[in-house]
N, C-alpha and C positions, 0 to 999 in steps of 0.2 A: 822224898821217896815216892815214886809213882806206883800206885797199886797195880797188880798184875792184870786185873780185870779191865782197867783203863787202857793198858797196853794192848790187850787183845781186841777191845772194841775199836781202838784207834787204828790198828793195823787192818782189821777187817773193813773198817770204814773206808780206808784208802783203797784197798783192793776192790771193794764193791763200787766205789766211786769211779775208779778207772774203768772197770767193766761196764758200768752204766754209761760212761762217756762213749765208749766204743759202740755199744749196742744201740744207743740212741742216735749216734751219728749215722749208722747204717740204716736205722729206721727212718730217719729224716730223709736220707737220700732215696731210699726205696719209695717212701710215700710221695716224694716229689716226681719220681719217674713212673709210678704205677699207671696213671691215666694214659700217658703216652704209650707205654708198653701194651696196655689193654686195647687201645685203639689199633695198634699195629697188629696184634694177634687177631683181633676181630676182622680186620681187612684181609688178612691172609687166610681167613676161613677157619682158623683154629678156635674152638669153643671149649670152655671149661666152666664148671660151676663157680669157681673162685673169680674168674674174669667177669662172668655175668653179674655176680653179686656186687663187684666193684663198680661196674658200669651202671648198675641200677641204684647204687647207693653212694652218692658222692660224699655223704657224711662220714663214711668209713675212711676216706682219704684224709679229710679234714681232721677227724679224730686222731688218726695216726700221726699227722703232722704236729698237732697241738700236744699230744702225748710225748712225742719225741723232743720237742723244744722244752717242755716242762721237765722231762727226764734229764735233759742236758743241764738245766739250771739246778735241779735237785742234786745231780751227781757232783757238780762243781761245789755246791754248798757242802755236801758230805765230805769231800776231799779237804776243803778248807777247815771245816769243823774238826775233822779227824786229826789233822796236823796240829791245830791249836790244842786239842785235847791231849795229844801226846806230849805237848810242851807244858801240860798242867796249867794252862791259861784259863782263868775263869770264864772268859768269853767263849772258849772252845767248849766248855761244859754246857753253857747256855745254848750255843749254836747247835750242838749235837742233840740236846733234848728237844729243841724246837724243830730240828730237821726230822727227828723220829716221829713227832706228832704230825708234821706236814706229810710225811711219807705214808703214814697210816690213813690220814684223811684222803690223800690222793688215791690210795688203793681202793677205798670205799667208793669215792666219787667216780673214779675211772671204771670200776666194775658196774656201777649202776648205769652210767652213761653208755658203756659198752653193750649192756643188755637191753636197756630201754630205748635208746635213740638209734644206735648203730645197728642193733640186731645181731650181736655176737651170740653164738650158741652158748648157753650157760655151762654145758659140759666141757667147753674149752677153757674154763676158768680154773683149772686144777692148779695153776701156778700161783693163785692168790695167797694161799698159806705160806708159800715160799717167799713171796713178795713182802709179807708182813712180819716174817720171822725176825729179821735183823732189827727193825724198829722196835718191836716188842722187847727183844733182848736188851736193846739200848735203854729203854725206859725202865726195865726191871733192874739192870745192873747199876745204872748211874743214879738211881734214886735210893740205893742202899745207904744206910747211915754212915758207914765208914768211907764210902766214896764221896758223899756230900761233904763230910768233915775234911777229907784230904783237899778238896777244892776250896773250902772255907779257910783252911790254914795257909793256903797259897795266895791269899789276898782277895778272896771272893767276897 
């Protein structure tokens, strides 16, 4: 019998994984075309603070591309881990816990890199608590004794 908390975490993981795939694919495409679009806008005489920031900071485009590729990989990992978790597979439990730890570490590293190297305005980081909410919930729920016991009894 699968605990309800595992079902909730598994379904949310699949939903967030699919959303992550979609958003990171868009981000990757946008990051790849931003320099070209900025050049075209600059040649047409259109000026904006965002375009100037991008033209003056090529690290921003690289950071966006790296973040998108890493986000795609983490989203795929989350989907696979969630499916295996719903199947009560011990490897799904391990993959989900490790994915949560990696997501938390990436949130911290991405925030630091965004502020220190790329020059992202710290006030624009209001989404960080939302970004870390699911991994923290996964770590809290999956380390509860009854959840660990359920995976141990399924061959863990």
